[in-house]
N, C-alpha and C positions, 0 to 999 in steps of 0.2 A: 609381300609388296611393301616397300618403304614409302614414307611420305613423299620422297623425291620421285617415285614412280607414278604417283597419282596425277591424272590429267590436270593441267593448270586451268583455272576458271578463265574463260575468255573475257577480255576487257573491251571497253568501248573503242580503244585505240586499235585493237585487233580487227574489230568490225569495220572501222574507218579505212584501214589499210586494205582489207578484202574488197570493200566497195569502191575504193579509189576516190574517197572524199576526205576532206579535212576532219579531224577528230571533233572539232566544234560543230560541224554540220551533222555528224552522226549523233552527237549528244542532243542536239536540238530535235531530231526526229523522235527520240525517246522521251524528251521532256514535254513535247507538245506546246512549248512556249512561243514558237514562231512558225510561220508557214514555210514549207520546203516544197520545191517542185515535185509533183507526184512521181515522176520517173526516178528522181534521186531518192525519194522516200522508199520506193519499192526496192531499189538497189540495196539500200542500207538494211531494210528488213530481211531481204533474201540472204544477205551476208550474215546477218545475225542468226537466222535460222540454220544456215550452213555450219556456223561455229558453235551453235548451242548457247548463244548469248540471250538470256531472258530479260535483260534490262538492267538498269543500274542497281547496285547493291544498296538496299534501303538503309543498311547500317552506316554506309559511308555518308549518306545525306544527313542522317541523324547526328553523326559525329561532327559534321561541318556546322550544323545548326546548334549543336550542344544540347540536343533534345532527343528523347526516345520515341516521340510520337505516340505515347501511351498516357491515358488518364485513368487513375485508380478510382474505383467506386467502392466505398466501404459500407457493407451491410452487416447488421447484427443478426445473429441466429443462423439457422441452416439456410443455405442458398435455395435448396429445393422448396422449402416452405415459403421463402420470399417470392419465388416465381410461380407459386400456386395462387398468389394474390394478383388479380388483374390490375390493381393500382400500381404495383411495382413494375409490371411489364409496360403499362402505359407511360409511366414516368421514365423508364429507360428509353422508350421510343422517342420521347421528347428530348431527352438528354443527348441522344445521338443526333437529332435534328439540330439542336442548338450548337453542336460542335462540328457541323457538317463542313464548314470552311477550313477546319484544322486538319481534316483527313486523319484524325487520331483514332487509335484503337482503344478499347475499354478493357481494363483489367479489373475483374471482380474480386474483392477481398472480403473474407468473412472475419468479423471481429470476434475471435473466439475467447472463451474463458481462459485466463492464464496467459494470453497472448500479449496483453498490455501494449498493443500497437507495434510489436516487434516485426510483424510482417511488412510494415511500411518503412522500416529502418533503411533497408537497402534496395527496396523495390525500384526498378528503373522506370520511374514515371515523371511526367512533367507537371502534373497537377493532381489534386485529390478532391473528390466529392464525397462528403459524409452524409449518409442518410440518417437523420437524427443526430443527436450529440449527447448521448447518455453514458454514464459510467465508464466502461472500457473505451468507448469512442473518444472520450476526452484524453485518454492516454495516447491514442493515435494522433490526435490533434497536436499535442505537444511535440511529437516526433516530426510531424509534417512541418510545423513552424520552425523547428530547429534546422531543418533542411532548406528553409527559405522557399518552399514550394507554394504556389497559389492554392488556396483551399476555399471551397464553397460548402455551406451546410444547408441541407434541405430539411426544414422543420426541426430545428433544434437551436439552442443558444450556445454559440461557441465563444462568446465573450467579445470584448472590444476589438473592433477592426476586422472582424471576419465577416465577409458578405453572407447574408442568409436569404433563403427563399422561404417565406413564412406564409401560413394559411390562417384564416380567421376561425380556428378550431373552436374557441370558446363561444363566439357569437353564433356560429353555425349549429353547434350542438344545442345551444339554448333555443334556437329557432324550431328545431325538431321537438324538443321538450315542450315548448309553448304550444305547438300544434296539438299535442296530446292533452295538455291542460285545457285548451280551448274546447276540445271535444267533450270534456267533462271528467277526464281521468284524474284520480287523486291517489289511487293505490297502484303505484308504478314501481317496477324493479329495473335496475340498471345492470348491464354487462359491459365491463370495460376491456380494453386491450391490456396487454401485460404492463405492469407497473414498473418493472425493472428487468435487468438481464437474466434474472433467475426464472422469469415467466411462470411464477407460482400461481396456481388456481386457488380461489377461495374468497371468503368474505373480505371486502375492502374496508379496513379499519382505519381510524385516524393515524395510528403509528405507521401503517403501511403507506398511507398517502404522504406523510411527512418524510418518509425514506425513499419515496418514488423518484425514479431518474428518467422516465420516458415522458418527454414534454407533451407529445401528442395526447397521451392518455390523461395526463394531469389537466391539460387545457380543456379537453372534451368533457371530462368529469366536472370541471368547474362550471361549464355551461349548463350541463344537465342539472347540477345542484342549484343553479340560480333559480330554476323553476320548481324543482322538487328537492328542497334542501334535506329532507329526511328520508329520501328513497333509499332502500337497501341496495347495495351493489356487490357484485362478485366479479372477480377478474378472471378472464380467459387466458389460456396459455399461448394464444396467437390469433391472428385474423384468419381463421379456418372454419369451414362449415362444421367439422367434427367438434371443434371447441364450442361452437354455439349450441350444438346438440347436447353436449355434456352440461353446459350452463343452464339450458332450458329445462332439461330433466330435473336438475337440482331445484330450480325456482318453482317448477310446476308440480312437484311431487306430492305436496300436501294440499288436497282440494280445499281445505278450510282456510289456507293461508295464501291462495293463489292471487297474484296481482291481476288487474284488469288490462294492464299493458306492460310490455317489456321494451326498453329502449337500449339498443346495442350500439357499440362504438364502431362497428364496421358492418357492411352489408353481408359479408360471408358469415359472420357470427349471427346476424339476424336470420339468415336462411336456416342455419342450424337450429335456432330457437323455434322457428316455424315447424321444422321437422319434428322436434320434441313435442310440440303442441299436437300435431297430427297423430303422433304415436299414442297420445292419451285420449284421442277422439275429440279434441277441441277444434273448433272451427275458427279460422282467421279470416276476417276480423270480428265475426259475431261474438265469439267467446273470449278472444284475446286479441288485442291490437299489438302489432310488432313494427318497430321502426329501426332503421339502420343509419349508416353514414358512409358515403363514398360515391354512390351513383354509378356503380359498375353494372354491366350486363350479367346478372347472376343466374346461373342455371338452377333448376330444381324448384322453381316457383309456380310452374304451370301457368294458369291464367292470371295469377296475382301480379300486381306491380308494386314493388316495395316503396313505402314511404321513406324518404331518406334526404340527406343533404348531398348534393352533387358537387364533388370537388374537382378542380381543374388539374387532373393528374398529369396529362401530357404537357400542359403549359408549365407546370411546376418543374418538370424535368428540363424542358426547353430553356426556361429562365436560368436554371443552374448551368446548363451547357453554354449559354450565351455569356454568362459571367466568367466562366473558365476561359473562353475564347478572348474576352476583353483583357483579362489579366495576363494571358500569354502574349498579347500584343503590347503589353506594358502599360495598359490603362488600368485605373482603379476599378475594382469590382464593386457592384452596387447591391444593397439589400433591397429586395422586392417583396411586396405583400400582395398575396392573391386572395380572392374571396370565393366562397362556396354559394350554391344556389339551392334553396329548399324546394323539394318536389313532393307534393302530396300524391300518394299512390292508393292502392285498394287494400292495403294490409292494416289500415287504421280506421276506426269508426268509433262512434259514441259508445260508452260502456253499457252493457245490458242493465236495465233497472232491476 
């Protein structure tokens, strides 16, 4: 069969002819932008069904508008790991809410090692949302800007003129640390999120901090160190329970050097630390206090309620989506600053005498 033998796709003109109405009338039935007499509407829909016409070709509308109807969201690391984190899923829910009026689809792009932003070079997108702005993501940003696309960054510094959605990570982390200090803890250990795109686990040294590229990690660490300037810290490979388990085992392995409290930069890491403590027969909070950051509904805590800082994850995504919508309407995007709320739970208590 040649391409000439293939059935031609029915057009709105074909439907109008079959229904005995003007093409403009048939078009209005499918656009929903004006009222049409019910009998006329039914006649047009019956003709469309007869001809196998499913509605206007979305590509044609996109070409008329000069838009693809797609917004790219760039995440670092493995997508499956990102979506194991309830913060990411809540943020994506908010993002789609914020862009509801656009009727846009979302294209998820992973910023991979060696990619240097090339996946964005020809991606058919109208705007870009960057989650964080570290290392490789900055290469993506250069490409986005060269294409003249609107861009919004969630929790990262993209430089002058790029609208950002920021969080009070430093202040919020200091609030949790101060809670532990007020309870009487002085021997505290810290578990951070990854410092850079290599996601290396291990002791957080000053050279590693100086070379760090993940703003969220740097800012939360600064807040923790405001209260506990000399606290030892180790970096986890991601915001995952398994990563917290590994970090907890490492910090609690030597009974003579165990801290009285562990402060983690995410709730999932904190849950892993609690599991490590339970493996060793330690009770939380009697033998060890544990605090996190995020305020998610974390599984695996039993009757415990995690002490944490609750971040507005849905609002963060919604704010980014609203700025994308603003810029696609030709309005300037705004930088917005959101705040977290401290929540005392049952995983922290005064250290044992």
